[in-house]
C-alpha positions in Angstrom: -54.0 -11.4 -76.1 -57.7 -12.3 -76.0 -60.1 -10.4 -73.7 -60.6 -13.4 -71.4 -56.8 -13.8 -71.0 -56.6 -10.1 -70.1 -59.3 -10.4 -67.5 -57.7 -13.5 -66.0 -54.4 -11.6 -65.7 -56.1 -8.7 -64.0 -57.6 -11.0 -61.4 -54.3 -12.9 -61.0 -52.5 -9.6 -60.4 -55.1 -8.8 -57.7 -54.3 -12.2 -56.0 -50.6 -11.6 -56.2 -50.9 -8.1 -54.7 -53.1 -9.3 -51.8 -56.2 -7.4 -53.0 -57.9 -10.8 -53.2 -56.9 -12.9 -50.2 -56.6 -16.6 -49.9 -60.1 -18.1 -49.2 -61.8 -15.0 -50.3 -64.7 -15.2 -52.8 -64.0 -14.0 -56.3 -66.8 -11.8 -57.8 -69.7 -13.8 -59.2 -69.8 -14.2 -63.0 -72.8 -11.8 -63.2 -71.0 -9.2 -61.1 -67.7 -9.6 -63.0 -69.6 -9.3 -66.3 -71.1 -6.0 -65.3 -67.9 -4.6 -63.6 -65.6 -5.4 -66.5 -68.0 -4.8 -69.3 -67.7 -8.3 -70.8 -70.0 -11.2 -71.6 -70.6 -13.9 -69.0 -68.9 -16.4 -71.4 -65.8 -14.3 -71.3 -65.8 -14.3 -67.5 -66.3 -18.1 -67.5 -63.3 -18.5 -69.8 -61.2 -16.3 -67.6 -62.2 -18.3 -64.5 -61.5 -21.6 -66.2 -58.0 -20.3 -67.1 -57.4 -19.2 -63.5 -58.5 -22.6 -62.3 -56.0 -24.3 -64.7 -53.3 -22.0 -63.2 -54.3 -23.1 -59.7 -55.2 -19.7 -58.5 -58.9 -20.1 -57.9 -61.3 -23.0 -57.3 -65.0 -23.6 -57.7 -67.2 -24.5 -54.7 -70.5 -26.2 -55.5 -73.4 -23.8 -55.4 -71.2 -21.2 -53.9 -69.0 -19.7 -56.6 -65.3 -19.3 -57.1 -62.7 -18.7 -54.3 -59.1 -17.8 -54.2 -57.1 -20.9 -53.3 -55.3 -21.1 -50.0 -51.8 -20.0 -50.9 -48.8 -20.9 -48.8 -47.4 -17.4 -49.1 -49.8 -16.4 -46.3 -48.3 -19.1 -44.0 -44.5 -18.8 -44.3 -43.1 -15.4 -44.0 -40.5 -13.9 -46.4 -36.8 -13.8 -45.4 -35.5 -11.0 -43.3 -33.5 -8.3 -45.0 -29.8 -9.0 -44.7 -27.9 -5.9 -43.7 -24.1 -5.9 -43.9 -21.3 -3.9 -45.4 -19.7 -5.0 -48.6 -17.3 -7.9 -48.1 -14.2 -8.3 -50.2 -12.8 -11.8 -50.5 -10.9 -14.3 -52.6 -13.2 -16.9 -54.3 -12.9 -20.6 -53.7 -16.3 -22.3 -54.2 -15.8 -24.6 -57.1 -15.3 -27.9 -55.3 -18.4 -27.3 -53.2 -20.5 -26.3 -56.2 -19.3 -29.4 -58.2 -20.3 -31.7 -55.3 -23.8 -30.2 -55.6 -23.9 -30.5 -59.4 -22.7 -34.2 -59.2 -25.7 -35.0 -57.0 -28.0 -34.3 -59.9 -26.5 -37.0 -62.2 -28.6 -39.8 -60.6 -31.9 -39.8 -62.5 -33.6 -41.2 -59.4 -32.8 -38.2 -57.3 -35.5 -35.6 -56.7 -33.9 -32.6 -58.5 -34.8 -29.8 -56.1 -31.1 -28.7 -56.4 -31.3 -28.3 -60.2 -30.8 -25.0 -62.0 -33.1 -26.0 -64.9 -36.8 -26.6 -65.1 -38.5 -29.8 -66.2 -37.2 -30.6 -69.7 -40.7 -31.7 -70.6 -41.8 -28.1 -70.5 -39.7 -27.4 -73.7 -41.2 -27.9 -77.2 -38.5 -30.4 -78.1 -40.5 -32.1 -80.9 -41.2 -28.8 -82.6 -37.5 -27.8 -82.2 -36.5 -31.1 -83.9 -38.6 -30.1 -86.9 -36.9 -26.7 -87.0 -33.5 -28.4 -86.8 -34.5 -30.8 -89.7 -35.7 -27.9 -91.8 -32.6 -25.9 -91.1 -30.3 -28.8 -92.0 -32.1 -29.3 -95.3 -31.3 -25.8 -96.3 -27.8 -25.5 -94.9 -24.9 -24.7 -97.2 -21.2 -25.3 -96.8 -20.6 -21.6 -97.1 -23.0 -20.9 -94.2 -21.2 -23.4 -92.0 -18.0 -21.6 -92.4 -18.9 -17.9 -92.9 -21.4 -17.7 -90.1 -19.0 -18.9 -87.5 -17.4 -15.5 -87.1 -20.4 -13.3 -86.6 -23.3 -15.7 -85.9 -26.1 -16.8 -88.1 -27.8 -13.8 -89.6 -31.3 -15.2 -89.1 -30.7 -15.7 -85.4 -29.1 -12.3 -85.0 -32.1 -10.7 -86.7 -34.6 -12.6 -84.4 -32.7 -11.6 -81.3 -32.5 -8.0 -82.4 -36.2 -7.9 -83.1 -37.0 -9.0 -79.6 -35.0 -6.1 -78.2 -36.8 -3.7 -80.5 -40.2 -5.0 -79.6 -39.3 -4.5 -75.9 -38.3 -0.9 -76.5 -34.5 -1.5 -76.2 -32.0 0.0 -78.6 -29.3 -2.4 -79.7 -26.7 -1.1 -82.1 -25.8 -3.1 -85.3 -23.0 -5.5 -84.5 -23.5 -5.3 -80.8 -25.0 -8.8 -80.4 -22.4 -11.6 -80.0 -23.8 -15.1 -80.2 -22.2 -17.5 -77.7 -22.3 -21.1 -76.5 -25.0 -20.4 -73.8 -25.2 -17.6 -71.4 -22.3 -18.8 -69.2 -19.9 -18.3 -72.1 -21.4 -14.8 -72.8 -21.0 -13.9 -69.1 -17.5 -15.2 -68.8 -16.3 -13.5 -72.0 -17.9 -10.2 -70.9 -16.1 -10.5 -67.5 -12.8 -11.3 -69.2 -13.2 -8.3 -71.5 -13.2 -5.7 -68.7 -11.0 -7.2 -66.0 -7.5 -8.5 -65.3 -6.3 -11.0 -62.6 -6.4 -9.4 -59.2 -9.2 -6.9 -60.0 -12.2 -6.4 -57.8 -15.7 -7.2 -59.2 -19.0 -6.3 -57.4 -21.3 -9.3 -57.2 -24.5 -10.1 -55.3 -24.7 -11.8 -51.9 -26.0 -14.4 -52.3 -24.9 -14.8 -55.9 -25.3 -17.5 -58.6 -22.5 -19.9 -58.0 -21.5 -19.7 -61.7 -20.7 -16.1 -61.1 -18.3 -17.0 -58.3 -16.7 -19.8 -60.3 -16.0 -17.4 -63.1 -14.3 -15.0 -60.7 -12.3 -17.9 -59.2 -11.2 -19.1 -62.7 -10.0 -15.6 -63.7 -8.4 -14.9 -60.3 -10.6 -11.9 -59.5 -11.7 -10.7 -56.1 -15.4 -10.6 -55.1 -16.9 -7.5 -53.5 -20.2 -8.9 -52.1 -23.2 -6.5 -52.2 -26.3 -7.6 -50.2 -29.5 -8.5 -52.0 -32.9 -7.5 -50.6 -35.3 -10.5 -51.0 -37.8 -8.4 -52.9 -35.9 -5.2 -54.1 -32.6 -6.7 -55.2 -29.2 -5.0 -54.9 -28.6 -2.7 -52.0 -27.8 0.5 -53.9 -26.6 2.3 -50.8 -23.9 -0.3 -50.1 -23.0 -0.4 -53.8 -22.6 3.4 -53.9 -20.3 3.3 -50.8 -18.3 0.5 -52.3 -17.8 2.2 -55.6 -16.6 5.3 -53.7 -14.0 3.5 -51.6 -12.9 0.4 -53.6 -11.2 0.1 -57.0 -14.1 -1.9 -58.5 -13.5 -2.7 -62.2 -16.9 -4.2 -63.1 -20.3 -5.3 -61.7 -22.0 -8.6 -62.4 -25.7 -8.4 -61.3 -29.0 -10.1 -62.0 -31.5 -7.3 -61.8 -34.6 -9.5 -62.6 -35.5 -12.8 -60.9 -32.1 -13.0 -59.2 -30.6 -16.5 -58.7 -30.9 -17.7 -56.0 -33.1 -15.2 -54.2 -35.6 -14.4 -57.0 -35.5 -10.7 -56.3 -36.4 -8.2 -59.0 -35.4 -4.5 -59.0 -38.2 -2.1 -60.0 -37.6 0.2 -62.9 -36.7 3.3 -60.8 -34.0 1.4 -59.0 -32.7 0.0 -62.3 -32.3 3.5 -63.6 -30.7 4.6 -60.4 -28.2 1.7 -60.7 -27.4 2.6 -64.3 -26.8 6.3 -63.4 -24.6 5.3 -60.5 -22.4 3.1 -62.7 -22.4 5.6 -65.5 -21.1 8.3 -63.1 -18.2 6.0 -62.2 -17.8 4.6 -65.8 -18.1 1.1 -64.4 -19.3 -1.6 -66.8 -22.3 -3.8 -65.9 -22.5 -7.4 -66.8 -26.3 -7.9 -66.7 -27.2 -11.5 -66.3 -30.8 -11.7 -67.5 -31.3 -15.4 -68.3 -34.7 -15.4 -66.6 -35.9 -12.4 -68.7 -38.8 -14.3 -70.3 -40.0 -16.1 -67.2 -41.9 -13.3 -65.5 -45.4 -13.8 -64.1 -48.0 -11.5 -65.6 -48.3 -9.8 -68.9 -45.8 -6.9 -68.8 -42.1 -7.9 -69.4 -39.8 -6.0 -67.1 -37.2 -3.9 -68.8 -33.5 -4.5 -68.0 -30.9 -1.9 -67.1 -29.8 -2.2 -70.7 -32.9 -0.1 -71.5 -31.3 2.9 -69.9 -27.8 2.4 -71.4 -26.8 5.4 -73.4 -23.0 4.9 -73.1 -22.6 1.3 -74.1 -21.6 0.3 -70.5 -24.1 -2.5 -70.1 -23.4 -6.0 -71.4 -26.8 -7.7 -71.4 -26.4 -11.5 -71.4 -29.2 -14.0 -72.2 -29.8 -17.4 -73.6 -32.5 -19.9 -74.6 -31.4 -22.4 -72.0 -34.1 -21.6 -69.4 -37.0 -21.1 -71.8 -36.5 -23.3 -74.9 -33.5 -25.5 -75.5 -31.0 -26.1 -72.7 -28.8 -28.6 -74.6 -28.6 -26.4 -77.7 -26.2 -24.1 -75.7 -27.1 -20.9 -77.6 -26.8 -17.6 -75.8 -25.7 -14.1 -76.5 -24.4 -10.8 -75.2 -25.6 -7.4 -76.3 -22.2 -6.1 -75.3 -22.3 -2.4 -76.0 -19.0 -0.7 -76.4 -17.2 -4.0 -75.5 -18.8 -6.0 -78.4 -15.6 -6.2 -80.5 -13.5 -7.3 -77.5 -16.1 -10.0 -76.5 -16.2 -11.3 -80.1 -12.4 -11.5 -80.3 -12.3 -13.4 -77.0 -14.9 -15.9 -78.3 -12.9 -16.4 -81.5 -9.8 -17.1 -79.4 -11.6 -19.8 -77.3 -14.6 -21.6 -78.8 -14.6 -19.9 -82.2 -18.4 -20.4 -82.6 -21.5 -22.0 -81.2 -23.1 -24.7 -83.4 -24.4 -23.2 -86.6 -27.1 -25.9 -87.0 -28.3 -25.1 -83.5 -28.4 -21.4 -84.3 -30.4 -22.1 -87.5 -32.8 -24.4 -85.7 -33.6 -21.8 -83.0 -33.9 -19.0 -85.6 -36.4 -21.2 -87.5 -38.4 -21.8 -84.3 -38.4 -18.2 -83.3 -39.8 -17.3 -86.7 -42.3 -20.1 -87.2 -42.7 -22.1 -84.0 -44.9 -19.9 -81.8 -42.3 -18.9 -79.2 -44.4 -16.3 -77.5 -47.3 -18.8 -77.2 -45.0 -21.3 -75.7 -43.7 -18.7 -73.2 -47.2 -17.8 -72.0 -48.0 -21.5 -71.4 -44.6 -22.0 -69.7 -45.1 -19.0 -67.3 -48.6 -20.2 -66.4 -47.3 -23.7 -65.6 -44.4 -22.4 -63.5 -46.7 -20.1 -61.5 -49.0 -23.0 -60.6 -46.0 -25.1 -59.6 -44.6 -22.3 -57.4 -47.9 -22.3 -55.5 -47.7 -26.1 -55.0 -44.2 -25.9 -53.5 -45.1 -23.0 -51.3 -48.1 -24.9 -50.0 -46.0 -28.0 -49.3 -43.4 -26.0 -47.5 -46.1 -24.5 -45.3 -47.3 -28.0 -44.4 -44.0 -29.6 -43.6 -41.3 -27.0 -42.8 -40.9 -25.5 -39.3 -43.0 -22.4 -38.8 -39.8 -20.3 -38.2 -38.8 -21.0 -41.8 -39.0 -18.2 -44.3 -39.3 -18.3 -48.1 -39.2 -15.8 -51.0 -42.1 -15.3 -53.4 -40.5 -14.3 -56.7 -42.7 -12.9 -59.5 -41.4 -15.5 -61.9 -38.8 -18.2 -62.6 -38.7 -21.6 -61.0 -36.5 -21.1 -57.9 -37.3 -20.5 -54.2 -34.9 -19.3 -51.5 -35.5 -20.7 -48.0 -34.1 -19.1 -44.9 -34.3 -21.9 -42.3 -34.0 -21.6 -38.5 -30.5 -20.4 -37.5 -29.5 -23.7 -36.0 -29.8 -25.5 -39.4 -26.5 -26.2 -41.2 -27.6 -26.4 -44.9 -24.5 -28.4 -45.8 -25.4 -31.1 -43.3 -29.0 -30.9 -44.6 -27.6 -31.4 -48.1 -25.8 -34.6 -47.2 -28.8 -36.0 -45.2 -31.2 -35.2 -48.0 -29.0 -36.7 -50.6 -29.0 -40.0 -48.6 -32.8 -39.9 -48.9 -32.6 -39.4 -52.7 -33.3 -35.6 -52.6 -30.9 -32.9 -54.0 -30.9 -29.3 -52.9 -28.6 -26.3 -53.3 -27.1 -25.3 -49.9 -26.6 -21.6 -49.2 -22.8 -21.5 -48.9 -22.3 -22.3 -52.6 -23.9 -18.9 -53.3 -21.4 -16.9 -51.3 -17.7 -16.2 -51.8 -17.4 -15.8 -48.0 -19.4 -19.0 -47.3 -22.3 -17.2 -45.6 -26.0 -18.2 -45.7 -25.3 -21.4 -43.9 -28.9 -21.8 -42.9 -30.3 -21.2 -46.4 -31.2 -23.4 -49.3 -32.4 -23.0 -52.9 -35.1 -25.3 -54.2 -36.4 -25.8 -57.7 -40.2 -26.0 -58.2 -40.0 -26.4 -62.0 -41.0 -30.1 -62.1 -44.6 -31.5 -62.0 -45.9 -31.8 -58.5 -46.3 -35.5 -57.9 -46.8 -37.7 -54.8 -43.1 -38.4 -55.0 -42.2 -34.7 -54.7 -44.8 -34.1 -52.0 -43.2 -36.9 -50.0 -39.8 -35.3 -50.7 -40.9 -32.0 -49.2 -42.3 -33.9 -46.2 -38.9 -35.6 -45.7 -37.0 -32.3 -46.1 -39.3 -30.7 -43.5 -38.5 -33.6 -41.1 -34.8 -33.3 -41.7 -34.9 -29.5 -41.1 -36.7 -30.1 -37.8 -34.1 -32.7 -36.8 -31.4 -30.1 -37.2 -32.9 -27.5 -34.9 
């Protein structure tokens, strides 16, 4: 990273932490040059970058100021406190009705679980696919179906190594997207009727997987900033026959919470004590804001208990459907289950992504993607502060492209969903994220698309609809 990028990130971190407040003047170029020991041109480059990211703005003859951020206007959600809830799961029909709302291209996709596809380097990926197909052999098409394409396995393993995570040879199982990885891992360690600890709220795909496999959900509350409530989890592990845990420890969907490293280590030690496997859903691993990638629970895994699941769907190539599980001691079982179901994800798609990872500038793409998403988060937060009732609350995740709104208690998010859809706006209502249909006054919104007049109008409409339901 160049010095001006480092300087920009240091200032951005000060803004995120509240050291530099909205409306406050940023140090002058001359002062910053002296303070940081860099040239004035480096400071200018850093400030131009922060302007592009929407964090500061220049005022004529006055200098640079922190933009007015909405996170000073809408509070964060309250901490939900409740004991673990054990329940049968039946959310699929509700989830499918939400997913079907996204099929109309004229609908504003606030309910989508993917960012804007224009953010992905599709043209460069096409060149990688073309290059891969020119060099493909019939032998590779058959032999690589069992274990995954060796070039892709090597690239994935390298990314673990560069992040200081030990992955054993043969531990990585390539799958048809993260959902297949997660489902196979869950199936590898459970049987129908077993209890699985999940988050509350949880990604609806988690709940659908439990429903399909006839498993019972033990809902563990999620703090909007800190993630899983470890006290409730510890009590549940002590009193209930939980067979596995499925958690998102970083940028949790839908809340956006991220556990700090100390809590991740405590989580691992708790599960290791009980010999409970963890399915770690880390599909947003690369979408952190800032320069330091958070380390997953997998980093602490010395017993092979953690099945770390990721994909390229949120960062590079959604339709390619390439994911993987670093499945620890369960890798052989996960691979056997994959061979019994889908056999193999597409070999040409694996080769294309491997070529892109090696030659396409993936990390450069990721830096640009993160910067874009951080700007768009600020735009949605600002719009929410303008149009939503003041009693509304919203999370401020340190990455990703999703916001969790806790609306006034009187609001029924399912009614809001139907009214918004009639106005051409999709959203994800809170009950689809709970096995027990809680969070009725909550919604998840996607800010991963460009902030246009159309989307500004959609937020104004949503605000009016929320107010009408109070």
